[in-house]
N, C-alpha and C positions, 0 to 999 in steps of 0.2 A: 192454267198452264205456263210454265216455267219459262222467264226469258232469257231466250239467248247470250251466251255470255260472247266478249269482242272474240275469244281465242274459237267459240264456235262458229262464227259467221268466218272467221278466218278462211278456217278450215272448211269449210262449207263452199265458199266461194275457190279454193283452192283445185279442190275435187272438180269445182264444173269448169275450170280453166279461167276464171276472172281474179281479175288482179283488182285489189280493192287499195289505193295508195291507204299510208299510215293516218294520215291526218283525217281521212274521211270514215274510217272503221266505227264510230261510235254514231255519226250521224246515218249511216247505213243500219247500223243495228237498230236505231231507235225505228228507222219505218219501218226493218223487215218483222221487229218485236209488235209494234203497232200491225201490222197487216195480219201478221199470226195470231192477234188476238179478234181483228175483226173478223176473221174467218172464222176461229172458233164457235165466233155464237152465231152461225149461219144453222139453222135446225131444219134437215129435209125427212119429215117424216116418212119413216120407210127408206130410207138412204141406205140405214145398214145391213138390211134385207137383201140387198141388190148385188150380186155378183160382178166384181171387175171381169171384163172383157180384154185380153192382149190385143193388141195391135200386132199384126203381121205384118210384115213388108215382103214380098215373094224377091229372091233372090233375082238383080240383074232388072228390075223394073225401076224407073225413078217415079218421087212424086211431082205431081202436079200442083203450082196454086191457084 
Protein backbone atom coordinates (compact mmCIF):
# COMPACT_ATOMS: atom_id res chain seq x y z
CA UNK A 1 0.00 0.00 0.00
CA UNK A 2 1.30 3.44 -0.92
CA UNK A 3 1.63 5.90 1.98
CA UNK A 4 -0.74 8.84 2.09
CA UNK A 5 0.96 12.14 1.30
CA UNK A 6 0.63 15.21 3.50
CA UNK A 7 -1.74 16.68 0.88
CA UNK A 8 -3.88 13.50 1.06
CA UNK A 9 -4.02 13.69 4.85
CA UNK A 10 -4.99 17.36 4.84
CA UNK A 11 -7.71 16.71 2.23
CA UNK A 12 -9.13 13.73 4.16
CA UNK A 13 -9.09 15.69 7.41
CA UNK A 14 -10.88 18.63 5.77
CA UNK A 15 -13.48 16.30 4.27
CA UNK A 16 -14.20 14.94 7.76
CA UNK A 17 -14.36 18.38 9.35
CA UNK A 18 -11.04 18.00 11.18
CA UNK A 19 -8.40 20.73 11.26
CA UNK A 20 -4.82 19.51 11.67
CA UNK A 21 -2.35 22.22 12.69
CA UNK A 22 0.38 22.51 10.03
CA UNK A 23 3.13 21.58 12.49
CA UNK A 24 1.38 18.25 13.24
CA UNK A 25 0.59 17.09 9.69
CA UNK A 26 3.81 15.05 9.38
CA UNK A 27 3.25 13.37 12.77
CA UNK A 28 -0.40 12.60 11.99
CA UNK A 29 0.67 11.23 8.62
CA UNK A 30 3.23 8.96 10.24
CA UNK A 31 0.58 7.61 12.64
CA UNK A 32 -2.10 7.15 9.97
CA UNK A 33 0.27 5.44 7.55
CA UNK A 34 1.45 3.12 10.35
CA UNK A 35 -2.14 2.27 11.25
CA UNK A 36 -3.04 1.59 7.61
CA UNK A 37 0.01 -0.66 7.26
CA UNK A 38 -0.97 -2.61 10.40
CA UNK A 39 -4.59 -2.95 9.24
CA UNK A 40 -3.38 -4.20 5.86
CA UNK A 41 -1.69 -7.12 7.65
CA UNK A 42 -4.99 -8.40 9.09
CA UNK A 43 -6.23 -11.35 7.08
CA UNK A 44 -9.55 -12.90 8.03
CA UNK A 45 -10.28 -15.94 5.84
CA UNK A 46 -13.54 -15.57 3.92
CA UNK A 47 -14.04 -11.90 4.78
CA UNK A 48 -14.11 -10.93 1.12
CA UNK A 49 -17.02 -13.33 0.56
CA UNK A 50 -19.27 -11.54 3.08
CA UNK A 51 -21.57 -8.88 1.69
CA UNK A 52 -21.60 -5.63 3.68
CA UNK A 53 -24.91 -4.66 5.27
CA UNK A 54 -26.06 -1.05 5.11
CA UNK A 55 -26.90 0.66 8.38
CA UNK A 56 -30.33 2.22 8.02
CA UNK A 57 -31.59 4.49 10.79
CA UNK A 58 -35.30 5.21 10.48
CA UNK A 59 -36.12 8.93 10.33
CA UNK A 60 -37.34 10.39 13.60
CA UNK A 61 -35.58 7.91 15.87
CA UNK A 62 -32.57 8.63 18.03
CA UNK A 63 -29.62 6.35 18.66
CA UNK A 64 -29.09 5.36 22.25
CA UNK A 65 -25.71 4.46 23.64
